[in-house]
MDAnalysis code that builds the backbone (N, CA, C; Angstrom):
import MDAnalysis as mda
import numpy as np

u = mda.Universe.empty(129, n_residues=43, atom_resindex=np.repeat(np.arange(43), 3), trajectory=True)
u.add_TopologyAttr("name", ["N", "CA", "C"] * 43)
u.add_TopologyAttr("resid", np.arange(1, 44))
u.add_TopologyAttr("resname", ["MET", "SER", "ASP", "LYS", "SER", "PRO", "ARG", "LYS", "ASN", "LEU", "SER", "LYS", "LYS", "SER", "GLU", "LYS", "SER", "ILE", "LYS", "GLU", "LYS", "ARG", "ALA", "ASP", "LYS", "ARG", "ALA", "ALA", "ALA", "ALA", "GLU", "LYS", "SER", "PHE", "GLY", "GLU", "LYS", "LEU", "ALA", "GLY", "LYS", "LYS", "ARG"])
u.atoms.positions = np.array([
    [0.853, -1.188, 0.000],
    [0.000, 0.000, 0.000],
    [0.895, 1.247, 0.000],
    [0.529, 2.208, -0.799],
    [1.336, 3.427, -0.895],
    [1.095, 4.343, 0.303],
    [2.042, 5.211, 0.522],
    [1.963, 6.161, 1.627],
    [1.023, 7.299, 1.243],
    [-0.016, 7.515, 2.017],
    [-1.005, 8.553, 1.685],
    [-0.928, 9.760, 2.615],
    [0.167, 9.876, 3.329],
    [0.315, 11.030, 4.214],
    [0.601, 12.279, 3.383],
    [0.141, 13.429, 3.825],
    [0.367, 14.657, 3.044],
    [1.840, 15.037, 2.997],
    [2.252, 15.559, 1.898],
    [3.640, 15.977, 1.723],
    [3.781, 17.447, 2.098],
    [4.939, 17.819, 2.614],
    [5.146, 19.207, 3.034],
    [5.144, 20.160, 1.850],
    [5.710, 19.748, 0.717],
    [5.769, 20.664, -0.419],
    [4.395, 20.901, -1.046],
    [3.449, 19.992, -0.853],
    [2.109, 20.206, -1.388],
    [1.327, 21.214, -0.547],
    [1.594, 21.248, 0.741],
    [0.860, 22.166, 1.613],
    [1.435, 23.577, 1.577],
    [2.633, 23.731, 0.997],
    [3.266, 25.054, 0.938],
    [2.529, 25.947, -0.060],
    [2.289, 27.165, 0.318],
    [1.623, 28.116, -0.571],
    [2.585, 28.565, -1.661],
    [2.075, 28.705, -2.872],
    [2.918, 29.223, -3.943],
    [3.075, 30.733, -3.778],
    [4.049, 31.295, -4.466],
    [4.306, 32.729, -4.319],
    [3.165, 33.573, -4.880],
    [2.470, 33.052, -5.904],
    [1.321, 33.760, -6.469],
    [0.102, 32.851, -6.431],
    [-1.051, 33.433, -6.214],
    [-2.265, 32.647, -6.248],
    [-2.643, 32.364, -7.699],
    [-3.529, 31.434, -7.895],
    [-3.958, 31.082, -9.250],
    [-4.621, 32.280, -9.921],
    [-5.394, 33.044, -9.167],
    [-6.055, 34.223, -9.734],
    [-5.040, 35.251, -10.213],
    [-3.965, 35.440, -9.451],
    [-2.932, 36.403, -9.856],
    [-2.219, 35.941, -11.118],
    [-1.913, 34.647, -11.198],
    [-1.255, 34.109, -12.391],
    [-2.146, 34.282, -13.612],
    [-3.443, 34.008, -13.439],
    [-4.394, 34.124, -14.543],
    [-4.492, 35.574, -15.007],
    [-4.518, 36.511, -14.064],
    [-4.591, 37.933, -14.408],
    [-3.348, 38.366, -15.173],
    [-2.178, 37.868, -14.767],
    [-0.938, 38.199, -15.473],
    [-0.966, 37.672, -16.902],
    [-1.455, 36.448, -17.078],
    [-1.525, 35.870, -18.426],
    [-2.460, 36.681, -19.313],
    [-3.602, 37.076, -18.771],
    [-4.566, 37.854, -19.566],
    [-4.009, 39.219, -19.936],
    [-3.291, 39.846, -19.023],
    [-2.698, 41.153, -19.302],
    [-1.646, 41.032, -20.391],
    [-0.830, 40.005, -20.335],
    [0.208, 39.800, -21.347],
    [-0.424, 39.498, -22.704],
    [-1.476, 38.709, -22.724],
    [-2.150, 38.374, -23.975],
    [-2.826, 39.605, -24.566],
    [-3.373, 40.465, -23.728],
    [-4.030, 41.677, -24.213],
    [-3.009, 42.614, -24.853],
    [-1.836, 42.744, -24.261],
    [-0.789, 43.595, -24.836],
    [-0.329, 43.044, -26.176],
    [-0.170, 41.734, -26.258],
    [0.294, 41.102, -27.494],
    [-0.737, 41.289, -28.606],
    [-2.004, 41.035, -28.307],
    [-3.035, 41.148, -29.334],
    [-3.197, 42.601, -29.778],
    [-3.025, 43.541, -28.864],
    [-3.121, 44.953, -29.217],
    [-2.005, 45.322, -30.189],
    [-0.803, 44.844, -29.938],
    [0.330, 45.108, -30.824],
    [0.138, 44.475, -32.186],
    [-0.432, 43.288, -32.234],
    [-0.674, 42.619, -33.511],
    [-1.722, 43.367, -34.326],
    [-2.720, 43.926, -33.670],
    [-3.752, 44.681, -34.388],
    [-3.145, 45.912, -35.054],
    [-2.254, 46.596, -34.341],
    [-1.610, 47.775, -34.912],
    [-0.713, 47.388, -36.085],
    [0.030, 46.310, -35.942],
    [0.938, 45.867, -37.003],
    [0.143, 45.409, -38.225],
    [-1.001, 44.806, -38.004],
    [-1.818, 44.311, -39.103],
    [-2.415, 45.434, -39.935],
    [-2.732, 46.558, -39.331],
    [-3.348, 47.672, -40.060],
    [-2.345, 48.406, -40.939],
    [-1.059, 48.343, -40.587],
    [-0.039, 49.033, -41.377],
    [0.145, 48.389, -42.740],
    [-0.092, 47.119, -42.831],
    [0.101, 46.402, -44.093],
    [-1.024, 46.740, -44.992],
])
């Protein structure tokens, strides 16, 4: 039978919450798409 006790590294909080990571990804994607729209209109 495998050991089912909780591991210390799983209980440790990450430096950023999932919501913060998601917000960062959306902000980066918004900047990228905005830049692509400007570049696309020049052509």
